[in-house]
Residue, then its C-alpha position, 0 to 999 in steps of 0.5 A: x462514469x462507473x467507478x466499480x472495479x472487480x480485481x481477482x474476483x473482488x468486487x469494489x464499488x469504487x477504486x480508492x482503498x485506504x493505504x496500509x500505514x499510519x492512517x489505519x492503526x485502529x479498527x475504528x479508524x478503518x470503520x470510518x474510512x469505509x464509509x467512502x473507500x472502496x476497500x481497506x488495507x489494514x496496516x502491516x502486521x506481524x506475529x510477534x509483539x513489536x513496539x515500533x520507534x519512539x515518538x516522535x515518529x512523524x513530521x509533515x512538510x508543505x508537500x510530504x509526510x516523513x515517517x518513521x513508525x518502525x512497523x509496530x505490531x501488537x501481537x495476535x491476542x490484541x489483533x484478534x480483539x481489535x480487528x476480528x470484529x471488523x472482519x466479521x463486519x466486513x463493510x468493504x473488501x479488506x486487504x491485510x498487509x503482513x510483515x516479517x523478518x525472514x523468508x520462512x516467517x512471511x510464510x507463517x505470518x501469512x498462514x496464521x493470518x489467513x485465519x481472518x480470510x482477508x479478500x487479499x494479503x499485502x506482502x510488505x517486503x519494502x519498508x525503507x526506515x527499518x534497515x538496521x534491524x532488518x537488513x536490506x529490504x527484501x524488495x531490493x532483490x529479484x531473487x529475495x522477492x521471488x522467494x517471499x512470493x513463493x512462500x506466502x503463496x504456499x501459506x495463503x491457501x486461496x487468498x490472493x496476494x500483492x507484493x508491495x514494492x519499493x522505489x528505491x531500486x535501480x529496475x523496479x520492473x525486473x522486481x515486479x517481473x519476478x514476483x509475477x514469475x514466482x506467482x504474485x496475484x498483483x502488485x502494490x507500488x510504491x511504498x515510501x521513498x527514502x529514508x529521508x531526513x528533516x532537521x530542527x533548526x533550533x536544536x540542530x538535530x533530526x526531528x524524528x527519534x529514528x533520525x530518518x524515515x520513509x517519504x510520502x505525500x504528494x512529492x513522490x507522485x511522479x516517482x509512484x506514477x513511473x514505477x507503476x507504469x514500469x511495472x505494468x510494462x515489465x509484467x505485460x499489464x497481466x497482474x493488477x496494480x494497487x497504486x499508492x504515493x501521493x494521490x490527493x485528487x481525483x485527476x491524480x487517482x486517474x493518472x495513476x489509472x492511466x500508468x497501469x493501476x486498477x486500484x488507487x490506495x490513499x494515505x496522507x491526503x486523508x490529513x490533507x482533505x479529511x476522512x471524506x477524501x475517499x468520496x471526494x476523489x471519487x466525485x472528482x474522477x466522475x466530473x473528469x469522466x463526464x468532461x471527457x466522455x469516459x463511461x467506464x474507469x476500467x477503460x483508463x487502466x494502462x492506457x499510457x502503454x497503448 
């Protein structure tokens, strides 16, 4: 089965991406994953230095990961120093995730990061574990999501933008359509679920320093599949979707694509299956395609709506 995908004019040798987040904190990590992934999503960065939350910031369960990293950002000087060479090398297409604390700041952030000429932006309007600092995520309101979409589109130049949406809403289809109507080129969904909490039975206190964190991993996959299908239907299948949330196997990736995703991002499964998980997932997809008589992975996108 042919796994190559062309999305918004960007050529991916296969549909797997490194998901934005705790697995791509450093450029060297991204270089390793580029050996198998079709593309990289560099973690969400903003313009100002942001320390994030103190340790412990991650706890793992049998079927989930809970994280409250707190959107750390080292500042533009360090970002240029560490990630600038990766952009020059560009081993695979690079999507830069960006964050900001206001609509106006999102526009400024996009303009500054455009200097790296990423293949696309992922606009993170949906982090679930920073409510106290940033207020209600922009992804919770069609009006707010559209406002961010418009200003980033104005400042991103010709770089396409994917709006990263939250599962923590009543109608994700309405949010997706608002972003589409405001000029989004694509969507990423879902961000982590929650926030959730895990308690240490000995200390009788939450394990995370932030007490709560975003839930990811296999446990969230059915929610991600439903959200992708809802967003695909709401936008008439006209916007490419990056699906993320619990993908561990080739069959998981295929399920995401049938729901409407053109690309599939992987995060927690790196811990579960190792750095070669991207190659492994692709091999499993090819094996499934051989058994099912599917010659091109593009045939699968949005199949659940047909």
